[in-house]
C-alpha positions in Angstrom: 136.2 91.0 86.6 136.7 89.5 90.2 138.8 86.5 90.9 136.2 85.5 93.6 133.4 83.7 92.7 130.1 85.8 93.9 128.9 83.0 96.5 127.3 82.7 99.6 128.6 79.8 101.6 126.6 78.2 104.5 128.2 76.9 107.9 129.5 73.4 106.4 131.0 74.6 103.6 133.0 77.2 105.8 133.8 74.5 108.1 135.3 72.6 105.4 136.7 75.4 103.9 138.7 76.0 107.6 139.6 72.3 107.9 141.2 72.6 104.3 142.9 76.3 105.0 144.1 74.6 108.5 145.5 71.6 106.6 147.6 73.6 103.6 148.8 76.0 106.0 150.5 72.7 108.6 152.0 71.3 104.8 153.1 75.2 103.6 155.0 75.7 106.8 157.4 72.4 105.8 157.8 74.6 102.4 158.3 77.8 104.7 161.4 76.0 106.8 163.0 75.2 103.4 162.7 78.6 102.0 164.2 80.2 105.5 164.4 83.9 105.6 162.9 83.9 101.8 159.6 83.0 102.8 157.1 85.7 102.9 154.5 84.3 105.2 151.5 86.4 104.9 151.9 86.5 101.6 151.8 82.7 101.3 148.8 82.9 104.0 147.2 85.2 101.6 147.7 82.9 98.6 146.5 79.7 100.4 142.9 81.6 101.7 142.5 83.2 98.2 143.0 79.5 96.7 140.6 77.8 99.0 137.9 80.5 98.3 138.0 80.5 94.6 138.2 76.5 94.8 135.2 76.2 97.2 132.9 77.7 94.5 132.6 73.9 93.1 134.6 71.9 95.5 133.5 70.4 98.5 136.0 67.7 99.2 138.5 69.7 102.1 141.9 67.7 100.5 141.0 68.8 97.1 140.7 71.8 98.4 143.8 71.9 100.2 145.7 70.6 97.4 144.0 73.5 94.8 145.3 76.2 97.9 148.9 74.6 97.8 148.6 74.5 94.2 148.2 78.3 94.3 151.5 79.0 96.1 153.4 76.1 94.6 152.8 78.1 91.0 154.1 81.5 93.0 157.3 82.6 93.0 157.3 81.5 96.4 158.8 78.4 96.1 160.9 78.9 93.1 163.7 80.3 95.4 163.8 77.2 97.2 167.2 76.4 97.6 168.5 73.4 95.3 170.3 70.6 96.7 173.8 70.0 95.6 174.4 67.0 93.9 
């Protein structure tokens, strides 16, 4: 079973998805700076896009789409490697 919904998106939905992706990518770049060389930017971009595609099946709020996409990368091992702050 595919993780991607069998949905066709209209131009307005594509615009919302694009805006959500761009906003999520700007926030993800902050996370990438923390991770440094350990960050796999292509994998992060892919996960963001996948998160937006999956979420867009039932969501049209660009802020919510962005948050769902960021959640997609935060639940993966990508952010688990971030350096811990020293006490």
